[in-house]
C-alpha positions as CSV (number, residue, x, y, z in Angstrom):
1,M,2.6,-12.9,29.0
2,T,1.0,-10.1,30.9
3,R,-2.5,-9.4,29.7
4,I,-2.9,-5.9,28.4
5,D,-6.2,-4.2,29.2
6,T,-7.5,-3.0,25.9
7,E,-10.3,-0.7,27.2
8,L,-10.9,2.3,25.1
9,A,-9.0,5.2,26.7
10,G,-8.2,8.8,26.0
11,N,-11.6,10.4,26.7
12,S,-10.6,12.9,29.5
13,R,-10.6,16.6,28.8
14,L,-6.8,16.6,29.2
15,D,-6.5,13.9,26.5
16,R,-8.7,15.7,24.1
17,A,-6.8,19.0,24.6
18,A,-3.6,17.1,24.0
19,Y,-5.0,15.7,20.8
20,Q,-5.9,19.1,19.5
21,T,-2.5,20.5,20.4
22,V,-0.6,17.7,18.7
23,R,-3.0,17.8,15.7
24,F,-2.3,21.6,15.3
25,I,1.5,20.9,15.3
26,V,1.3,18.0,12.9
27,V,-1.1,19.7,10.4
28,T,1.0,22.9,10.5
29,F,4.2,20.9,9.8
30,C,2.5,19.1,6.9
31,R,1.2,22.4,5.4
32,L,4.6,24.1,5.6
33,W,7.1,21.2,5.0
34,C,5.0,19.1,2.6
35,R,2.8,21.9,1.2
36,M,-0.2,19.7,2.0
37,T,-3.5,20.8,0.5
38,V,-6.9,19.3,1.0
39,D,-10.0,19.2,-1.3
40,G,-13.4,18.0,-0.2
41,R,-13.5,18.9,3.4
42,E,-17.2,19.5,3.0
43,H,-17.7,15.8,2.6
44,V,-16.5,15.0,6.2
45,P,-19.5,14.7,8.6
46,A,-19.5,17.5,11.2
47,S,-21.1,15.1,13.8
48,G,-21.8,11.5,14.3
49,P,-19.6,8.5,13.7
50,F,-18.1,7.6,10.3
51,L,-15.3,5.5,8.9
52,L,-12.5,7.3,7.2
53,A,-10.9,5.1,4.5
54,P,-7.7,6.4,3.0
55,V,-5.3,4.8,0.5
56,H,-2.1,3.8,2.3
57,R,1.4,4.6,0.9
58,S,3.3,6.0,3.8
59,I,3.5,6.1,7.6
60,L,2.7,9.8,7.1
61,D,-0.9,8.8,6.1
62,T,-1.9,8.4,9.7
63,P,-1.1,12.0,10.9
64,I,-2.2,13.3,7.5
65,S,-5.6,11.8,8.1
66,S,-6.0,13.9,11.3
67,G,-5.8,16.9,9.1
68,V,-9.1,16.3,7.3
69,T,-11.2,17.5,10.3
70,R,-10.9,19.2,13.6
71,R,-12.8,16.3,15.2
72,R,-10.7,13.7,17.0
73,M,-10.0,10.7,14.8
74,R,-9.4,7.2,16.4
75,F,-6.7,4.8,15.3
76,M,-6.0,1.2,16.0
77,G,-2.6,0.1,17.3
78,A,-0.9,-3.0,18.6
79,D,-1.2,-3.3,22.4
80,K,2.6,-3.7,22.9
81,Y,2.8,0.1,22.6
82,W,0.6,0.4,25.7
83,K,2.9,-1.7,27.9
84,Q,4.8,1.5,28.7
85,R,2.2,3.3,30.7
86,Q,3.2,6.9,29.8
87,F,3.7,6.2,26.1
88,G,0.4,4.3,26.1
89,R,-1.3,7.3,27.7
90,L,0.1,9.5,25.0
91,L,-1.1,7.2,22.3
92,S,-4.6,7.1,23.8
93,A,-4.6,10.9,24.1
94,L,-3.8,11.1,20.4
95,G,-6.8,9.0,19.4
96,G,-5.1,5.5,19.5
97,F,-6.7,2.5,21.1
98,P,-5.0,-0.9,21.7
99,V,-5.8,-4.2,20.1
100,T,-4.1,-7.5,21.0
101,R,-2.2,-8.7,17.9
102,G,-1.9,-12.4,17.5
103,S,-5.4,-12.9,19.0
104,A,-8.4,-13.4,16.8
105,D,-9.3,-10.6,14.4
106,R,-12.7,-10.4,16.0
107,E,-11.2,-8.4,18.9
108,A,-10.0,-5.8,16.5
109,L,-13.4,-5.7,14.9
110,K,-15.1,-5.4,18.3
111,R,-12.9,-2.5,19.3
112,C,-13.5,-0.7,16.1
113,I,-17.3,-1.1,16.3
114,E,-17.2,0.1,19.9
115,V,-15.5,3.3,18.8
116,L,-18.1,3.9,16.1
117,E,-21.0,3.0,18.4
118,G,-19.5,5.6,20.9
119,G,-20.1,8.3,18.3
120,E,-16.5,8.8,17.2
121,P,-14.9,8.7,13.8
122,L,-12.5,5.9,13.0
123,V,-9.6,5.7,10.5
124,L,-9.0,2.4,8.8
125,F,-6.8,1.7,5.8
126,P,-8.8,-0.8,3.7
127,E,-5.7,-1.9,1.7
128,G,-4.2,-3.1,5.0
129,E,-0.5,-2.4,5.4
130,R,1.4,0.2,3.4
131,K,1.4,-0.4,-0.3
132,S,3.3,1.2,-3.2
133,G,2.4,2.4,-6.7
134,D,-0.3,4.2,-8.6
135,E,-2.9,1.4,-8.4
136,V,-5.2,0.9,-5.4
137,H,-4.5,-2.7,-4.2
138,P,-7.3,-5.2,-3.6
139,L,-9.2,-4.2,-0.4
140,F,-9.7,-6.3,2.7
141,D,-13.4,-6.6,3.6
142,G,-12.7,-5.7,7.2
143,A,-13.4,-1.9,6.7
144,T,-16.6,-2.4,4.9
145,Y,-17.8,-5.1,7.3
146,I,-17.2,-2.8,10.3
147,A,-19.0,0.1,8.6
148,V,-22.0,-2.2,7.7
149,K,-22.0,-3.7,11.2
150,A,-22.0,-0.3,12.9
151,G,-24.3,1.3,10.3
152,V,-22.0,4.3,9.6
153,P,-21.0,5.9,6.3
154,I,-17.6,5.4,4.7
155,V,-15.6,8.5,3.7
156,P,-13.0,7.6,1.0
157,V,-9.8,9.5,0.8
158,G,-7.0,9.7,-1.8
159,I,-3.6,10.8,-0.4
160,A,-0.9,11.4,-3.0
161,G,2.7,12.4,-2.5
162,S,3.1,10.9,1.0
163,E,5.1,8.0,-0.4
164,R,7.7,10.4,-1.9
165,A,7.7,12.5,1.3
166,M,8.4,9.5,3.5
167,P,9.1,6.3,1.6
168,K,8.9,2.9,3.4
169,G,12.2,2.2,5.1
170,T,13.3,5.8,5.7
171,K,13.1,7.8,8.9
172,F,13.4,11.2,7.2
173,I,10.5,13.3,5.9
174,F,11.4,14.9,2.6
175,P,9.9,18.2,1.5
176,R,7.5,16.8,-1.1
177,K,4.1,18.1,-2.1
178,V,1.2,16.2,-0.6
179,H,-2.4,16.5,-1.7
180,V,-5.5,15.0,-0.1
181,T,-8.8,14.5,-2.0
182,I,-11.9,13.6,0.1
183,G,-14.8,11.9,-1.6
184,P,-18.5,12.0,-0.7
185,P,-19.6,9.6,2.0
186,I,-20.6,6.2,0.8
187,E,-23.8,5.1,2.6
188,V,-23.9,1.5,3.8
189,P,-26.9,-0.9,3.5
190,V,-28.9,-1.4,6.7
191,G,-30.9,-4.4,7.9
192,A,-28.9,-7.1,6.0
193,S,-27.8,-10.2,7.8
194,G,-26.3,-13.6,7.1
195,K,-25.6,-14.3,3.4
196,A,-27.2,-11.0,2.3
197,Q,-24.8,-9.1,4.6
198,R,-21.8,-10.9,3.3
199,V,-22.8,-10.1,-0.3
200,A,-23.5,-6.5,0.7
201,V,-20.0,-6.2,2.2
202,R,-18.3,-7.6,-0.9
203,E,-20.2,-5.3,-3.2
204,L,-19.5,-2.3,-0.9
205,S,-15.8,-3.2,-1.1
206,H,-15.9,-3.0,-4.9
207,V,-17.6,0.4,-4.8
208,L,-15.1,1.7,-2.3
209,H,-12.2,0.4,-4.4
210,A,-13.4,2.2,-7.5
211,E,-13.9,5.4,-5.5
212,L,-10.5,5.2,-3.9
213,Q,-8.9,4.8,-7.3
214,R,-10.7,7.8,-8.6
215,L,-9.7,10.0,-5.7
216,Y,-6.1,8.7,-5.7
217,D,-5.8,9.5,-9.4
218,D,-7.3,13.0,-8.8
219,A,-4.9,13.7,-5.9
220,S,-1.9,12.4,-7.9
221,R,-2.6,15.0,-10.6
222,R,-2.1,17.7,-8.0
223,V,1.3,16.8,-6.7
C-alpha cells in the first residue's frame, strides 16, 4: 500500500481564504435552511488553542462546529481521502488533516496534539462515532487525554436538531431547526504524569460528560 504523507497541511493564505469562503457558505445555509441559532459564543477563546468537544448526532455536526467561531477549526480525517491530490488539498484547506486509519491510535493522538501545540483549535467528538437519542453516551478518554497532554481548555458544545435535519443513512438535509449551546471552557489539570495523569483524565471525562448532557438538554429545549 502506498504510504500517505500525513503532514499537517492547509496553512497557506489561499487555503485559509478558501476556509473562510466555504465557512461563510456553510454557516449561511445552516442559518437559512436549518434556522440555526447559537448561544454562548462568548465562551469560545478568541486566541490560542483549545479543544472543541460537541455531542455527535449527525454528519452535519462537523460543518455546524465551524459556525461557533470565525477562527479556522481543524478536523481529523482518514488518510484515504487525501489519496486524490486535489480533493485532499480541498480537505486541508477546509481545516482537515489526515491520519492513517488502521495504524496505532497514537498517530492520531500525535497529530491532534501537533495541531494544538501549533496554536490552532481542534474539533473532536468525545462520544466517537455518531450516536442517537437524548442521552450523551459514555465518552472515550481520547479527547480529555489530548487536552491534558497539550495543556489546553475544553469547550463543550451541545448540538440539538441536527439528527432530525440529517439522520444517519440519509443524503438529504431536511429543513429542521438546529440550536447550538456552547458552555464555558473546562480547564485541564497541569503537571500531572503517570498514574496521576490517568486519574485526572478519567475525572475530566466525567466532568465533560455531565456538562455535555446539560448543554445538550438546554439545546434540545430550543428546537
